[in-house]
Steps between C-alpha positions, in 0.01 A plus 500: 500500500805295572804722509622767736546738205123477431422603856742791472343600172147504647618711794667751268190516283280563801729780612494659155122477458391578855750752637667688212170644364472693827809705416499500119331757270145420395595458134758235593240311706251524213755359260572222750130410497510447126829315533356261757188432295703435185750291699223255590430444127873482428548225759246286314659576166844414639369162612349438156814594308766387745340173619262394222722639226205668325496859376193720536498816288154601607489442874317829538194318354455306825575813701217670305258212555551533875473878496190519276320225688566670829391836366175364360406302812565779754339778299203325341408218740457448872776238516734574793848618404682198639274255321531708183878469526473122522275486194732737310807290568312180415396644162859600421612145578214355293608712201856363538364146521302541174805648324751253644309174444551493123822705471723350770487172312696666223869584492662835427354846546133422440408607853688829465317579176166391643532717809611793285189450286281466810620835632425666169157338480408605854616857430282520187203341674525741792516801263204384291272375782272756670442262792871526580492876469664514157796738498400659829499168682334424831535780758378583850672197661520573870811454711480176693373481854628233731495453875295815545761709319496670160832477317497816294852646543825373343645403840189310610457329164863388509433357846195314360717358221780392734348173630381411150839540337670315787259210465555503125876486548485229768270284288720542193819427694345187649394390154851550353646284778228235485460177307320691223761773477779245498330310217445813292863604553599160367271545199674823413840327515400186312135437420560147369694391813234649730224316316678167521508553878119534501448876469186581302630817342173609341303474822755688709551776243125548472468523879776765522350693209161509675672597827688785331172628364360486856787721616423743218133493592579592863714792377213609276258506792722730705573714195130558442440622853812715512446678169119507547458442127571217258541578132637313194857603590491228766533237224736681262837376381697769683390366836590144394843627408533652846413168664747321270774748579439463875534122481807507272677786680457326836594157371265239354381240746615701802219631713702767673641608167150565370422720801825694464436528126150633569633788706792562266279515189233718658752759617673470162160577345476815707854594394422446132192720532728782607802429275344400169321835437825680573693287248221482243273812522134411466567129550197282583455169677613306192847655530503405863421142392809514281698588814369186669599298193851639515532412868364150442745445214797614704402274790469197272841571345707587803305346789285215365440372856378841615583659832492153658792397282695809611422421866608136467820600320592734780416256781673210328836677532489450874354150492739204540545286193458129582788286391453213262481173697542150370309227677382144476156354530392439856407160635652292225359164601347229286150490640177621334455874466185717472271202529150620568172346608269434210772476234423240231655159563827420321426373153186712461510688170536872566567621145353352184598652165345370179576615148653825613576710194609855430518673165660839439385585153643227278744378765408216733685548828337205678326217320262255670686448828358255752625482857382382843658600829411325824530601864829396654708492183745724315455516124769669294423670171814526293598573145727719290462879493181596319340159559184657652558427871424850628209535261351185657546651843332821388198314364467271799518795743257723305757759392442404135173368356550171311391471140370148568503236768390482864663561838355359820638577849353285779218403267403856406528628144709816501619531138435849365439643848705755695807407710320579827263213419804272462623617840156452659529133405808484731752528219763760428825554311828687473636663186799453272541876483485622857180674604609683817279746684773759505311750716485255792744323729568129486244456782252717312539287186438178688205652691326553164516123464267481802225691318272199454566378852367824649159666487508864610352714219503866414261630765647305790847584376416872522381457857844366587438339838280234342797374294770498768465143611493369142804714417696344783413157371603594146835632616568186705411269212709701253804501727471123542526449125781754472693301761429185302683620192787660690412869458456582869774767506352666192140509611484876556717603207346655185440213263649697211832519685551123519743322266337313213527157655346604830220672317437162339478339844266776611267414208498140617420611859222727369345206313525273802316758711189423292503150656449344159423138422648553154821700449640597160866610507647659187881466519520546877872408515614766252743736670539293816830400651592134534401496868171677427422246225553211739289665767220568251509141374473376857212741563310370195542142614357589840206679335436193289507290818240738640264409216559797267503446123784683327559575132855612431641671191876508519788512251736324744413151371732331744319652797161423347572134440631466854186659649198410289275198529387538139635708213306643201702618201384763254650572161354758264186513713439125484538257788749244371556301817351436843629258759744444781838677488657171392251451219535856377878493523517198273240625248672555162252776408594694812870467420440620149292796620771620735800437272342568168631176343355182360380239741778255410786749525773346721581845642144530630523158656823590680346828630195314629722247674707776664181665622385172651830459689485858637141452614590174669780674690267781610261248650 
């Protein structure tokens, strides 16, 4: 827990759970017990939907696995209650692992449909299985005993729940603010950009899915002891809707929002029980479910960010708005930059592309491109619009799978593999169309670039204190790169608020934070001012001097020819030229490609000569 507001929140929660029950009516305390139990499950679901970006429509299935397992173990075996709880939670997480392994590799709403189906299946199995008590369920579950005390009243049970819910909140908050939470937030903003920075999205989403099932399993264990019976209703769709409403009403991805949503929905449930029969005489639980649906729909329409969005809107009115600040890159010398021990010697081939081809139906976007890039050189990839430059970048970086050909980075075949594999080979890229992590600050964006240079995982991230030293190192390294590109004054501003050109510089800083040996830049000068262009060009020269290999796609041909050591030219997906800037500048095929005229057209010759003179002046 890193912020003062978190400490204040914990203190307020402790006051509510420990002191207020002493003065509140018993029915209110009893409702608060249910709200606290369900809030634990809602926190896990909020992490799954808000961080991992995955929807679960049957989260009650994991709740039921925990509840049924606990009920069976404590009533039919001699397993101690605490050990039973551990087993119950482990089984809930195992069920999530078995569901998530195949489905989280797919896109879309497959997980939502699968969890919905899992809830239905478990409900039917529970009803039809005598071992699980059929429709009657498992009953006779005793109230828990702990520390020589039996927790059999609403007040005492709420006190028993208090440390559990606090630990659940602290762990979830630490996770949100950790390396894993930062990476998952980036995935939600731009999955492709996060992967090119080394984030293994499948692995992290699976981990959070299993963790969310663990939270549901914990809630199920406490539910079983509190109600003293577990029946098929523990897995039904109505309960899943309640969990979903709690997470959405509070605000997806916000831990405190899920807790507030848990209490709000549970007391709303009590209100609907009283109001619905008055409005619709003889109404049953299905009509009450319609009431939940109406509330959920209204929240999604008028408050898509939940109560958290409302809170932030109100607090932002009193927060100072940082002014836009222009700046220049710090330390503009001419010496090597970001040189690192163990980097390949200058001249060593970092990228080897052979026969790279991409077909889209009957259209060939890239056709048999060959290209080598060595450490300590800048290679420019130029060509008219639609020549296939960005498609080449996408295939090299793993964003698009090639139809044919091979891609090797540092001697490792990576063609057809995911972008995080490309990043693991110490290579990364920027994008022609900006891929900004809009939910984070400039500093937060660049810190994602340190994902592969840090090691704290999900469990250590939840513990918090284990990650503090590494977090300090990440912040220091990220700020160093931010200073390098001249964004020091903007470091703590929301990235989405920056002007276009400075967002472009932020993308460059984010890529440099990876400490790559190979850097692919897709139109990095687009949207920059003249001074920013000159600063960026100087920065790239210093990176080259530090041994980095750079591939540059840029429409500003004058700047490219002044900067690059070698230039490759694409036209209609085919490489038509490769050589020094002078050789490419004088190549008739290149002139024809850019001007759309015959090779011997005098106008083309005059344009090429003018370009040569401008380039000479720039140098």
